N, C-alpha and C positions, 0 to 999 in steps of 0.2 A: 672517508668518502660518505656522502649522504645517501641514505636509503631512498629509493624511488617512492613517490606517493603510492598509496594502496592500489589505486586503479591502474596506474602504469605497471606496477608489479603484476597485477592480475592479467593485464594485456600480454605481457611478456610470457607469463605462465601458459596462456592459451596458445600463443603463437609458437612457442619453442618446446614446452614440456608435454602438453597434452592437446595438440591441435585437433585430434579426432575423438576426444572424450565424449561422453554421453551428452546429448542435447539438454537434458534436465540440469546438468551442472552449468552449462553455458547460460541457460535462461536464469538460473538462480544468481549467477555472478553478474549478469546484466542488471537484474533487479537490485542487487546489493550496490552496484556502482551508481545506479540512479538514485537509490535511497540516500547514499552518502552525499551525492551532489545536492539533493534537496535539503538534507539536514544542514549542510553548510549555509544554505540560503535562509532556512527557517531560524537557525541560531541567532541571526541578526535581529530577529523579531521576538526572541525569547520563547519560541515554540519548539517543543521536541517533535521528533518524527512520530513517536507514539501518539502524542496529542493530535498531530496533523491527521492521523488515520481516523480518529474518532470525530474530529471536526468535519472532515470530508463526508462522513456518513450522515452526520446531523445536518449539514447544509442541504442534503438531499431529502432527508426524512427526520424532522425534528420530533421530539417527544417519544422516542423509543424507550422500552424498558432496558435496564442494564443487561439483561440476558440477550435481548435482541441485538443490542449494540455489540456484545461479545461475539455472537454468532456472525454478524456481518463483518466484524473486524478480523474474525478468525483467531481470536485469542481466548484464553481461559477467563472465567468470571472474576477471579481474584485480581488479575491484571487489569481488567476493566474497572473494577472497584477502586483500585489504587489510582488509576489515571483519572477517573471521574472525580475522585476526592481532590486530587491536585488541581484539576481544571476548575473545579468549583472554588477552590481557594484563590485561583487566579482571576476569578470573576468571569470566566468564559461560558460556564454552564450553571444551571441550577437543577436540583433534583426535587421532585415533588410527586405526591400521590394524586391520582385523579379522583374526582368525586365519585363515590360508589364503588371504588376499588382500593381498599386500604392495604392490599397485599403487595402490589407491584409499585416500584419506584420508577418514575419516568424521568428521562434526562432531556432538558430543554436548553437551547442556546440562550444566552443573554444577548442584549444588544451588542455588547462588546465582542462576544463570540461570533455573532452573525456578521459584524463589520469586518472581521478578519478574512472573510471569504474574498473580498475585493483586493485585499492586500497579498494574501498567500497563494491563491490560485494562479496568478501570473508567474509566481516563482516556479511552480510545478510545470507550467506550460513552457517556461524557459528551459527547464531540465529536459523536457521532451524534445524541444527544438534542438538543443545541443546534442542529444543522443542520436538523432537521425540526420544530423548535418552531413551533407555529402552523399546521402543515400537518395536515389530517385524516388519520387512520390509513389510511383508504380510498385517499386520494391517494398516500400513501407506498407503499402496496402496489402501486398502479398504476405508479408510477415504477419500483419494483423490478422488476416484471414486464416493463415496457417495456425497461429496461436489459438484463435477462437475454435478452430477445428480440433486442436489438441485438447482443449478444455471440454469440448463436446464428447470426444472419444473417452476421456477419463471419467466424465459424468456417466456415460453409458456403462463403462467398466465398473464403476462404483455401484450402479443400480443392478447390474447383472454380472457379478464377479465370475471370471473364468470363461465367459462366452465370447470374448473378443478374440480375433485372430492373432497370429504372431506379430509382434511389434517389429518395426523397422528402426535401425539405428539412425 
């Protein structure tokens, strides 16, 4: 008998094994399922999910240092260095130093890297549409508002450890 696809297996796990598990695990698993769905679409264009992450950042703010890119992507600098080197080899970005600052290397999109935005962003929008299919817009708005509040709460907790009240499951 064939094993169910990873996301089907995950769904069964949540419905049958751990329906009341911590919200953090559910959020993580939703993110993983979305990443997997996007990766399948990106593969058709020869782009990895890791490269997608950096491209998204550069489409918004081109010319960042590798350290800034690492911080915004939430990854370690060696990971960024490897990805940037690979993306440079693919012709998607170029690294250069700015005049007057020989210390920092900045990452810039090439025309080819910039052009991918029109091709790849619709794929991500497609995944988003698929993931909220059948959920009323009002509910999606509530989930978005709730998740943003959770980020705000965690940012406050990070800034002032131990000052938050008791957490709710």
